[in-house]
C-alpha positions in Angstrom: -86.3 71.8 2.4 -84.0 73.8 4.4 -82.3 77.1 3.2 -78.7 77.4 3.7 -77.7 80.4 5.5 -75.5 82.7 3.7 -72.3 83.9 5.1 -72.4 87.4 6.5 -69.8 90.0 5.0 -69.2 93.3 6.4 -69.7 96.4 4.5 -67.0 97.0 1.7 -66.4 100.4 3.4 -65.2 98.7 6.6 -63.2 96.0 4.9 -61.3 98.3 2.3 -60.0 101.6 2.4 -61.8 104.3 0.3 -58.8 104.8 -2.0 -58.6 101.3 -2.7 -62.3 101.1 -3.7 -61.7 104.1 -6.0 -58.8 102.3 -7.7 -60.7 99.1 -8.1 -63.8 100.9 -9.4 -61.5 102.5 -12.1 -59.9 99.2 -13.0 -63.2 97.8 -13.4 -64.3 100.5 -15.9 -61.1 100.4 -17.8 -62.0 97.7 -20.4 -65.2 99.3 -20.9 -63.4 102.5 -22.0 -61.1 100.8 -24.2 -64.0 99.0 -25.7 -66.0 102.2 -26.1 -62.9 103.9 -27.8 -61.9 101.1 -30.1 -62.0 101.6 -33.8 -61.4 99.6 -37.0 -61.0 100.2 -40.7 -60.3 97.9 -43.5 -57.3 99.1 -45.8 -56.8 98.3 -49.8 -55.0 95.2 -49.1 -58.0 93.8 -47.2 -56.7 93.9 -43.9 -58.9 95.0 -40.9 -57.0 97.0 -38.6 -58.3 97.3 -34.8 -57.1 100.0 -32.6 -58.3 101.7 -29.4 -56.1 104.7 -29.4 -54.7 107.2 -32.1 -51.3 106.3 -33.7 -48.7 109.1 -32.6 -45.4 107.8 -34.4 -46.1 107.6 -38.0 -43.7 107.0 -41.1 -45.4 107.9 -44.2 -44.1 106.2 -47.5 -46.3 108.3 -50.0 -46.2 111.7 -50.4 -50.0 112.2 -50.4 -50.1 110.6 -47.0 -47.6 112.9 -45.6 -49.2 116.2 -47.1 -52.6 115.0 -45.5 -51.1 114.2 -42.2 -49.8 117.6 -42.2 -52.9 119.3 -43.2 -54.6 117.4 -40.4 -52.2 119.2 -38.1 -49.9 116.1 -37.2 -46.5 117.4 -38.0 -45.1 116.3 -34.7 -46.5 112.9 -35.1 -44.6 112.3 -38.5 -41.4 110.7 -37.7 -40.4 109.8 -41.1 -41.1 110.2 -44.8 -39.8 109.5 -48.4 -37.1 111.5 -50.1 -39.5 112.9 -52.5 -41.8 114.5 -49.9 -41.3 118.3 -50.0 -44.8 119.7 -49.1 -45.3 121.4 -46.9 -41.7 122.6 -46.5 -41.3 122.0 -42.8 -41.7 118.3 -43.5 -38.2 118.1 -45.4 -36.5 118.2 -41.8 -38.0 114.7 -41.2 -35.9 111.6 -41.7 -36.0 109.9 -44.9 -37.2 106.2 -45.3 -37.5 104.0 -48.4 -39.2 100.6 -49.2 -35.6 99.6 -50.2 -34.5 100.2 -46.5 -34.0 97.2 -44.3 -36.6 96.3 -41.7 -34.1 97.3 -38.9 -33.8 100.9 -39.9 -37.8 101.1 -39.4 -37.8 99.1 -36.3 -35.2 101.4 -34.8 -37.5 104.5 -35.3 -39.9 102.7 -33.1 -43.0 103.7 -35.3 -46.5 102.5 -34.2 -47.9 103.1 -37.8 -46.4 103.0 -41.3 -48.7 104.2 -44.0 -48.2 102.7 -47.5 -50.0 102.4 -50.7 -50.8 99.2 -52.5 -48.0 99.4 -55.0 -45.3 99.3 -52.4 -47.0 96.3 -50.5 -47.3 94.5 -53.7 -43.5 95.1 -54.5 -42.0 94.2 -51.0 -44.4 92.0 -49.3 -41.4 90.4 -47.2 -40.5 93.8 -45.9 -44.0 94.7 -44.7 -44.6 91.3 -43.2 -41.5 91.3 -41.0 -42.3 94.7 -39.9 -45.9 93.6 -38.8 -44.4 90.6 -37.0 -42.3 93.3 -35.1 -45.5 94.7 -33.9 -45.9 97.7 -36.2 -49.1 98.5 -37.8 -49.1 98.7 -41.6 -52.0 100.5 -43.5 -52.2 100.6 -47.1 -54.4 103.5 -48.6 -54.7 105.2 -52.1 -57.9 106.5 -53.4 -58.4 106.5 -57.1 -61.6 108.7 -57.4 -63.0 111.7 -55.6 -65.5 109.5 -53.5 -62.7 107.4 -52.3 -60.6 110.6 -51.5 -63.2 111.8 -48.8 -63.4 108.4 -47.3 -59.5 108.2 -47.2 -59.3 111.4 -45.5 -61.8 110.3 -43.0 -59.6 107.0 -42.7 -56.5 109.2 -41.8 -58.7 111.1 -39.2 -59.7 108.2 -37.7 -56.2 106.5 -37.4 -54.9 109.6 -35.8 -57.8 110.9 -33.6 -58.3 113.8 -36.0 -61.9 113.2 -37.3 -63.1 116.6 -36.9 -60.1 118.2 -38.6 -60.7 115.5 -41.5 -64.4 116.5 -41.8 -63.1 120.3 -41.9 -60.8 119.4 -44.8 -63.7 117.9 -46.7 -66.0 120.8 -46.2 -63.3 123.3 -47.0 -62.5 121.4 -50.2 -66.4 121.1 -51.3 -66.9 124.7 -50.4 -63.8 125.8 -52.6 -65.0 123.5 -55.4 -68.3 125.1 -55.3 -66.9 128.7 -55.6 -64.9 127.7 -58.8 -68.0 126.0 -60.4 -69.9 129.3 -60.1 -67.3 130.7 -62.6 -68.6 128.9 -65.4 -72.0 127.8 -64.4 -73.8 130.1 -66.9 -71.6 128.7 -69.8 -73.5 125.9 -71.6 -71.4 122.6 -71.8 -71.1 122.6 -75.5 -69.4 126.1 -75.4 -66.8 125.1 -72.7 -63.2 124.4 -73.9 -62.6 120.8 -75.1 -59.4 119.5 -73.7 -57.1 116.6 -74.3 -55.3 115.9 -70.9 -51.8 114.2 -71.3 -50.6 111.9 -68.7 -47.6 110.4 -70.1 -46.2 112.1 -73.5 -43.8 109.5 -74.6 -46.7 106.8 -74.4 -49.4 109.1 -75.9 -51.4 108.3 -72.8 -54.1 110.2 -70.9 -56.3 109.7 -67.7 -59.0 107.1 -67.2 -62.4 108.7 -67.2 -63.2 108.2 -63.4 -59.6 109.5 -62.3 -59.0 112.3 -59.8 -57.1 114.3 -62.6 -60.3 114.3 -65.0 -62.3 115.1 -61.8 -59.8 118.1 -61.5 -60.5 119.0 -65.2 -64.2 118.8 -65.3 -64.3 120.5 -61.9 -62.5 123.5 -63.5 -64.8 123.6 -66.4 -63.1 121.6 -69.2 -64.5 119.0 -71.1 -62.5 116.0 -71.6 -62.3 114.8 -75.3 -60.7 111.5 -74.7 -63.9 109.9 -73.4 -63.2 106.5 -75.1 -59.8 106.2 -73.4 -59.5 102.6 -71.8 -57.8 102.4 -68.2 -54.5 100.4 -68.0 -54.8 97.7 -65.3 -57.5 99.4 -63.2 -55.2 102.4 -62.7 -55.7 106.1 -63.4 -53.7 106.1 -66.5 -55.1 105.3 -69.9 -53.9 104.4 -73.3 -55.0 106.5 -76.1 -52.2 107.0 -78.9 -51.2 109.7 -81.5 -53.8 108.4 -84.0 -56.7 109.2 -81.8 -55.4 112.3 -80.5 -55.1 113.6 -84.2 -58.5 112.4 -84.9 -59.7 115.1 -82.5 -57.3 117.8 -83.8 -59.9 120.3 -84.9 -61.8 119.9 -81.7 -59.0 120.1 -79.2 -59.4 123.8 -77.8 -56.7 123.3 -74.9 -53.9 120.9 -74.9 -53.0 119.9 -71.2 -50.3 118.1 -69.7 -49.2 117.1 -66.2 -45.5 117.5 -65.6 -43.6 115.8 -62.9 -41.9 112.2 -62.2 -44.6 110.5 -64.4 -44.2 113.0 -67.3 -41.0 114.6 -67.8 -42.3 116.7 -70.7 -41.8 120.6 -71.6 -43.9 122.8 -73.7 -41.5 122.6 -76.8 -41.6 118.8 -76.9 -45.3 119.1 -77.3 -45.1 121.9 -79.9 -42.5 120.0 -82.0 -44.1 116.5 -81.6 -44.5 115.3 -85.2 -48.2 115.8 -86.4 -49.1 117.7 -83.5 -49.0 121.1 -85.6 -52.6 120.2 -86.9 -54.0 120.4 -83.4 -56.3 123.5 -83.0 -54.7 124.0 -79.5 -51.3 124.1 -80.9 -52.3 126.4 -83.6 -54.0 128.9 -80.9 -51.0 128.6 -78.5 -53.3 127.2 -75.9 -50.8 124.4 -74.4 -50.3 124.5 -70.8 -48.4 122.4 -68.2 -49.3 121.7 -64.6 -47.7 120.1 -61.7 -48.9 116.4 -61.4 -49.0 116.8 -57.5 -51.7 119.6 -58.0 -54.1 117.6 -60.2 -53.6 113.8 -59.3 -52.8 113.6 -55.7 -55.6 113.1 -53.3 -54.9 116.0 -51.1 -56.2 119.5 -50.2 -53.9 121.0 -52.7 -55.9 119.4 -55.3 -58.1 122.6 -54.9 -55.5 125.0 -55.8 -54.9 122.9 -59.0 -58.6 123.3 -60.0 -58.4 126.9 -59.3 -55.3 127.1 -61.6 -57.0 125.1 -64.4 -60.1 127.1 -64.3 -57.9 130.4 -64.7 -56.1 128.6 -67.7 -59.4 127.5 -69.3 -61.1 130.9 -68.8 -58.6 133.5 -68.7 -60.9 136.3 -69.4 -63.5 135.4 -66.9 -63.9 137.3 -63.5 -62.0 136.2 -60.4 -65.1 135.3 -58.5 -64.7 132.4 -56.2 -60.8 132.5 -56.8 -58.4 132.4 -53.9 
């Protein structure tokens, strides 16, 4: 058997200029860099999003997204928000967008990412389908409990290249939470104030047991009295009714209500509600209102809501751990 003689090639350095060799080497390594930097996540609509660089032109269609992006230091990257977004104050200078806008308005802004929540996608699927076809990434996120909130912050950090900042948010929140819990750790559970937490006054609704709002209450040292509330359609809201509220009349130490778009209520409406005069908290003057954005939105501001609730529940306690 004869071996075929291989052709002789001159050394690469003699054939190619050194600069060209460097360029070729860089191009060969480039796909490896993209692969090494690639990331993916699955959003709440079930879509798996693949990306190899942070998104830098973001329209947010949910106030919690906007607030969290700002907390991550992404004010410049936010190019649009909803008309209801007002925190932080600097965000109000951003252009307004709505799920009722036509696709052309979004496309003209040249976003590379639009952050939504499941309710919007379900309400206007044709809008977001057309935007995806235009090459815009749509991500749907909305946590419903505290464990999901931490994962949600990490997802936002991953999408924007702010993973360290997201971990810092989680650390800050957990540290603040521990400080608040120190204020009532020596009080036995059966001695802590029992609270009815109203979500929608008109419907006599409270919150589902695993909701972020009830996590806020419990983290502040309150005991939820409506433990038998049934969630509505897997949401954070739960039906309860006046009859069941009044069945706990003698045990309700504090009557708490969120206020905002979901619950347009004032203190007088609660005090004058027929039958509520038999509730212990009404008799004792312990009826409190709190902004829904401080106790139900999955943002770092939730910590200030917990601190405020702690002060309302334990007005004579020391200020240890409060900011």
